[in-house]
C-alpha positions as CSV (number, residue, x, y, z in Angstrom):
1,M,17.6,11.0,12.6
2,K,16.4,14.4,11.7
3,I,13.0,14.2,9.9
4,V,11.2,17.1,8.3
5,I,7.3,16.7,8.4
6,V,5.2,18.9,6.0
7,G,1.4,19.5,7.3
8,G,0.5,20.5,10.8
9,G,-2.8,18.9,11.3
10,A,-3.7,16.2,13.8
11,I,-1.4,13.5,12.2
12,G,1.2,15.7,11.3
13,M,1.5,16.8,15.1
14,M,1.1,13.4,16.4
15,Q,3.7,12.2,14.0
16,A,6.1,14.8,15.3
17,R,5.3,14.2,18.9
18,E,5.8,10.2,18.3
19,L,9.0,10.9,16.5
20,A,10.6,13.2,19.0
21,L,9.5,10.9,21.9
22,A,11.6,8.2,19.8
23,G,14.6,10.4,20.1
24,C,14.4,11.9,16.4
25,E,15.1,15.4,15.5
26,V,11.9,16.9,14.0
27,V,11.1,19.9,11.7
28,L,7.5,20.5,11.7
29,L,6.2,22.9,8.7
30,E,2.7,24.2,8.3
31,R,1.7,26.8,5.8
32,H,-0.7,28.5,8.2
33,M,-1.3,27.6,12.0
34,C,-1.3,24.1,13.2
35,G,-4.5,22.3,13.5
36,R,-6.7,24.8,11.7
37,E,-7.7,23.1,8.6
38,A,-9.6,19.6,8.4
39,S,-8.4,18.3,11.8
40,W,-10.3,21.4,13.3
41,A,-13.3,21.4,11.1
42,G,-14.5,17.8,11.8
43,G,-16.9,16.2,14.2
44,G,-14.5,14.1,16.2
45,I,-16.4,10.9,16.0
46,I,-14.0,8.1,17.0
47,S,-15.5,5.6,14.7
48,P,-16.0,5.6,10.9
49,L,-19.6,6.1,10.2
50,Y,-21.5,3.0,9.3
51,P,-17.9,1.1,9.9
52,W,-19.1,-2.3,8.7
53,R,-19.0,-0.7,5.3
54,Y,-15.6,0.0,5.0
55,S,-12.7,-2.6,4.0
56,P,-10.8,-4.6,6.4
57,P,-7.6,-2.5,6.2
58,I,-9.6,0.6,7.5
59,T,-11.2,-1.6,10.2
60,A,-7.7,-2.5,11.3
61,L,-6.7,1.0,11.7
62,S,-9.9,2.4,13.3
63,T,-9.9,-0.6,15.8
64,W,-6.2,0.0,16.7
65,S,-6.8,3.8,17.2
66,Q,-10.1,3.1,19.4
67,E,-8.4,1.0,21.8
68,Y,-5.3,3.6,22.1
69,Y,-7.3,6.9,22.3
70,P,-7.9,6.7,26.0
71,N,-4.5,6.4,26.8
72,L,-3.3,8.8,24.3
73,V,-5.7,11.5,25.4
74,Q,-4.4,11.1,29.3
75,S,-1.0,11.0,28.0
76,L,-1.8,14.7,26.2
77,E,-3.6,16.1,29.0
78,A,-0.8,15.5,31.2
79,E,1.9,16.7,29.0
80,S,-0.1,20.1,27.9
81,G,-2.5,20.7,30.5
82,I,-5.4,20.6,27.9
83,D,-8.1,18.1,28.3
84,P,-8.9,16.9,24.8
85,Q,-12.3,15.8,26.0
86,L,-12.8,12.5,24.9
87,T,-16.3,11.5,25.7
88,R,-17.8,8.0,25.5
89,T,-21.4,8.6,24.8
90,G,-22.1,5.7,22.5
91,L,-23.3,5.7,18.4
92,L,-26.9,5.2,18.0
93,V,-27.5,4.1,14.4
94,L,-30.9,4.7,12.7
95,S,-32.7,3.6,9.5
96,I,-30.3,0.6,8.5
97,D,-30.9,-1.0,5.5
98,D,-28.1,-3.5,5.8
99,R,-28.5,-5.1,9.4
100,E,-27.4,-8.6,8.6
101,R,-24.1,-7.1,7.2
102,A,-23.5,-4.9,10.3
103,L,-24.1,-8.0,12.6
104,A,-21.9,-10.3,10.8
105,W,-19.1,-7.6,10.8
106,S,-19.6,-7.4,14.6
107,R,-19.3,-10.8,15.0
108,D,-16.2,-11.2,12.8
109,H,-14.2,-8.3,14.5
110,Q,-15.5,-8.8,18.1
111,L,-16.8,-5.2,18.2
112,W,-19.8,-4.4,20.2
113,L,-22.7,-3.6,18.2
114,E,-26.5,-4.6,19.4
115,E,-29.8,-4.2,17.9
116,V,-32.3,-2.0,19.9
117,S,-36.1,-1.7,20.1
118,S,-38.0,1.3,19.6
119,E,-38.2,1.3,23.4
120,Q,-34.6,1.0,23.9
121,I,-33.8,3.9,21.3
122,Y,-35.9,6.3,23.4
123,Q,-34.3,5.2,26.4
124,L,-30.8,5.9,25.2
125,E,-31.8,9.1,23.3
126,P,-35.2,10.6,24.7
127,S,-34.7,13.9,22.8
128,L,-35.4,12.0,19.4
129,R,-38.6,12.7,17.5
130,S,-41.1,9.8,17.4
131,G,-41.2,7.2,14.8
132,F,-38.3,5.5,15.1
133,N,-38.6,1.7,15.5
134,E,-35.3,-0.1,15.5
135,G,-31.6,0.8,15.2
136,M,-28.2,-0.3,16.2
137,Y,-26.0,0.8,19.0
138,M,-22.3,0.9,19.5
139,P,-22.0,1.7,23.3
140,Q,-18.0,2.1,23.1
141,V,-18.0,4.9,20.6
142,G,-17.0,8.2,21.7
143,S,-16.0,11.7,20.2
144,I,-13.0,14.0,20.6
145,R,-13.3,17.6,20.9
146,N,-10.9,18.1,18.1
147,P,-10.1,21.7,18.2
148,R,-8.8,21.0,21.8
149,L,-6.9,17.5,20.6
150,C,-5.1,20.0,18.0
151,Q,-4.6,22.7,20.9
152,A,-3.1,20.0,23.1
153,L,-0.5,18.7,20.5
154,R,0.4,22.0,19.4
155,A,1.3,23.0,23.1
156,I,3.4,19.6,23.7
157,L,5.4,20.5,20.4
158,L,6.2,23.9,21.5
159,G,7.7,22.4,24.5
160,L,9.7,19.7,23.1
161,P,13.5,20.6,23.0
162,N,14.0,18.4,19.7
163,V,11.0,19.8,17.7
164,E,11.0,22.9,15.8
165,L,7.8,24.3,14.5
166,K,7.5,26.4,11.8
167,E,4.3,27.8,11.2
168,N,3.1,30.2,8.3
169,T,5.7,28.6,6.1
170,E,4.9,27.8,2.9
171,V,6.4,24.6,1.2
172,L,7.4,25.3,-2.5
173,G,8.5,21.8,-3.1
174,I,10.6,18.8,-2.3
175,Q,14.0,18.1,-3.9
176,Q,15.5,14.7,-4.6
177,S,19.0,13.7,-5.9
178,K,19.6,10.4,-7.6
179,G,16.2,8.9,-6.4
180,Q,17.0,10.0,-2.7
181,F,15.3,12.8,-0.7
182,E,17.5,15.7,-0.3
183,C,15.5,18.7,0.9
184,V,12.2,20.6,1.4
185,K,12.3,23.9,0.0
186,T,10.2,26.9,1.5
187,Q,10.1,30.5,0.5
188,S,13.2,31.4,2.7
189,E,15.2,28.5,3.0
190,A,15.9,24.6,2.0
191,I,15.6,22.4,5.0
192,Y,18.0,19.2,4.6
193,A,17.1,16.1,6.6
194,D,17.3,12.1,6.5
195,A,13.6,11.9,5.7
196,C,10.8,13.7,4.7
197,I,7.0,12.7,5.6
198,V,4.0,14.6,3.6
199,T,1.0,14.8,6.2
200,S,-0.8,17.6,4.5
201,G,-4.1,16.4,3.8
202,A,-6.0,17.4,0.7
203,W,-2.8,19.3,-0.2
204,S,-0.7,16.4,-0.1
205,G,-0.9,15.7,-4.0
206,G,0.3,19.0,-4.9
207,L,3.5,18.8,-3.1
208,L,4.3,15.4,-4.6
209,E,4.1,17.1,-7.9
210,S,7.6,18.4,-7.6
211,L,8.8,15.0,-7.5
212,Q,6.6,14.2,-10.8
213,M,4.6,11.9,-8.7
214,C,0.5,11.8,-8.9
215,L,-1.0,11.0,-5.7
216,P,-4.8,10.4,-6.2
217,V,-5.7,12.8,-3.1
218,E,-8.1,15.5,-3.5
219,P,-10.2,18.2,-1.4
220,V,-13.8,17.0,-0.5
221,R,-15.7,19.8,1.3
222,G,-17.8,19.2,4.3
223,Q,-19.9,21.9,6.0
224,M,-21.1,21.7,9.5
225,V,-23.4,23.7,12.0
226,A,-23.2,23.9,15.5
227,F,-26.3,24.6,18.0
228,Q,-25.9,26.0,21.6
229,A,-28.3,23.7,23.5
230,N,-28.0,23.0,27.3
231,P,-25.8,20.1,28.6
232,G,-27.7,16.9,28.5
233,D,-30.2,18.2,26.2
234,V,-28.6,15.5,23.5
235,S,-27.2,12.4,25.1
236,R,-25.7,10.3,22.1
237,I,-24.1,10.7,18.6
238,V,-27.0,9.7,16.4
239,L,-26.4,8.9,12.8
240,D,-29.6,8.6,10.5
241,H,-29.5,8.6,6.7
242,G,-25.7,9.8,6.9
243,K,-26.5,12.8,8.7
244,Y,-25.4,13.0,12.6
245,V,-25.6,15.1,15.8
246,I,-22.6,15.3,18.4
247,P,-23.3,16.6,22.0
248,R,-20.3,18.2,23.4
249,R,-19.9,18.5,27.1
250,D,-20.9,21.9,27.5
251,G,-24.3,21.7,25.5
252,L,-22.9,22.4,22.1
253,V,-24.6,20.0,19.5
254,L,-22.6,19.7,16.2
255,A,-24.6,18.7,12.9
256,G,-23.1,17.3,9.8
257,S,-22.0,17.1,7.3
258,T,-22.2,17.7,3.6
259,L,-20.0,16.0,1.0
260,E,-19.1,18.3,-1.9
261,Y,-16.4,17.8,-4.9
262,V,-15.6,21.6,-5.4
263,G,-11.9,21.7,-5.5
264,F,-10.0,23.9,-3.0
265,D,-13.3,26.0,-1.9
266,K,-13.8,26.0,1.8
267,S,-16.7,28.6,1.1
268,R,-19.9,28.2,3.2
269,T,-23.3,28.2,1.6
270,E,-26.6,29.1,2.9
271,E,-28.4,26.1,1.2
272,A,-26.1,23.7,3.1
273,K,-26.6,25.5,6.3
274,H,-30.4,25.3,6.1
275,E,-30.3,21.8,5.0
276,L,-27.8,20.7,8.0
277,V,-30.0,23.0,10.6
278,D,-33.6,21.4,9.2
279,I,-32.3,17.8,9.3
280,A,-30.8,18.2,13.0
281,R,-34.0,20.0,14.1
282,S,-36.2,17.1,12.5
283,M,-33.9,14.5,14.2
284,I,-33.9,16.3,17.7
285,P,-37.0,18.6,18.2
286,A,-35.4,20.3,21.1
287,L,-32.9,22.0,18.9
288,A,-35.6,24.2,17.4
289,K,-35.0,26.3,20.6
290,A,-31.2,26.1,20.2
291,P,-29.5,29.0,18.4
292,V,-27.2,27.9,15.7
293,V,-24.1,29.6,16.5
294,E,-21.7,28.4,14.1
295,H,-21.1,27.4,10.3
296,W,-18.1,26.3,8.9
297,A,-16.3,24.3,6.0
298,G,-13.3,22.1,5.9
299,L,-11.7,20.0,3.2
300,R,-11.2,16.4,3.7
301,P,-8.4,14.5,1.9
302,G,-10.4,12.2,-0.5
303,S,-8.9,9.0,-1.5
304,P,-10.1,6.0,-3.6
305,N,-12.2,3.9,-1.5
306,G,-11.1,5.9,1.5
307,L,-7.9,3.8,1.9
308,P,-5.0,6.2,3.1
309,F,-1.6,6.3,1.5
310,I,0.8,5.3,4.6
311,G,4.5,4.5,3.3
312,E,7.5,5.2,1.4
313,L,7.5,6.7,-2.3
314,P,8.4,4.1,-4.8
315,N,10.8,5.7,-6.7
316,V,12.2,8.5,-4.2
317,E,13.8,6.9,-1.2
318,R,13.1,8.6,2.4
319,V,10.3,10.5,1.3
320,F,7.3,9.1,2.7
321,V,3.4,10.0,2.8
322,N,0.6,9.8,5.5
323,A,-2.5,11.4,4.0
324,G,-5.8,10.3,2.2
325,Q,-7.7,9.1,5.6
326,F,-10.9,11.0,3.8
327,R,-13.8,11.1,6.4
328,N,-11.9,9.2,9.0
329,G,-8.7,11.3,9.7
330,L,-9.3,11.8,13.5
331,V,-10.2,7.9,14.1
332,L,-7.5,6.6,12.2
333,A,-4.8,9.2,13.2
334,P,-3.0,7.4,16.1
335,A,-2.8,3.9,14.3
336,S,-1.7,5.6,10.8
337,V,0.9,7.6,13.1
338,N,2.0,4.6,14.8
339,L,2.5,2.4,11.8
340,M,4.5,5.2,9.7
341,T,6.7,5.5,13.0
342,A,7.6,1.6,12.7
343,I,7.9,2.2,8.9
344,I,10.5,5.1,9.6
345,L,12.3,3.2,12.1
346,G,12.5,0.0,10.6
347,Q,10.3,-1.8,13.2
348,E,7.6,-4.3,13.1
349,H,3.8,-3.6,13.5
350,V,1.0,-5.7,14.3
351,I,-1.0,-4.0,11.6
352,D,-0.1,-5.2,7.9
353,R,1.1,-1.9,6.0
354,S,1.1,-3.6,2.8
355,P,-2.5,-2.3,1.8
356,Y,-1.9,1.4,2.6
357,A,1.6,0.9,0.7
358,L,2.2,3.5,-2.1
359,E,3.6,1.0,-4.7
360,G,1.1,0.4,-7.5
361,R,-1.4,3.0,-6.2
362,I,0.3,6.3,-7.3
363,G,2.3,7.5,-10.4
364,Q,-0.5,7.9,-13.0
365,E,-3.6,9.6,-13.4
366,A,-6.3,8.0,-11.3
367,E,-10.1,9.0,-10.7
368,L,-11.6,9.3,-7.6
369,P,-15.0,7.9,-6.8
370,A,-17.7,10.5,-7.7
371,E,-19.4,9.9,-4.3
372,D,-18.5,8.6,-1.0
373,P,-17.0,5.0,-1.1
374,V,-19.6,4.0,1.5
375,S,-22.6,5.8,0.3
376,L,-23.1,7.9,3.1
């Protein structure tokens, strides 16, 4: 089976690798360089923020992925020689106003979440400013260094004989004939295959317009900053009032993020930079001595209620979509990809595919929420 994948982010590259390892011939198309859009720009936390505020279908994907990530990272490092740096620091959540809901979620899903006292908070993260009296801790949560993850995936694809990677390739549209996929048209050629998977993130809706389909996915800008601190200055991922800091192994500390509905505008603003720097330094006073070394923006694929689209188009056979993971692209990626592979190959899967199906969710204009579905 020959499959053409449109979009070379983390999901597109994982999809290409998995299908290639299953014996498929894969052509991966990316308009720039693989892994340089939202997959590169995110923080890499391997958990939804405030996971108890999400719907069960998102919990199903995130739980599967969290269990799978350690083995995936080991495989990627062995295949590429690049360590994606999965680091399990735990997630410390402060200022929670729906504590009982969080505890009930933890009990229902058998996911470890514990209440921590003021003393325990500062044992877990001594660098925090004073004044925090209570919080919650998820010890199994970690983060992935997403640029390295993308580098590893790209290196693997370049070495697979049944994968053709076409970067700097603009897709003009997808063509169908009599209700079935026919080809993907680029500026230079038409690529014929047995099936097509759209994994283009915030750009996925635009691609499907060539098939007269309306996919309610839109760009949502997120800006972040990074401080160069010393290794160990920050020990945990810390989340407070929707803003977070993420420590890397080399002392880099990421802080984010904004949530902006500004279309396909990836420009950075000084206002957002100052806001993020001030919040991070208020949370972690030691960062006042750490220089800000990076400030960037990316475009998340926003979707209604943050629920991704994973499945076949209802009116065009053999055209599939795997997009709309919103703020959770990296944590949902392995499960989203594995579920899509099962759909493509006609296999069963432990995750119920029906909540992510496109039937009834696309085809007409749909309004996206004015704010993040979990009010972060």
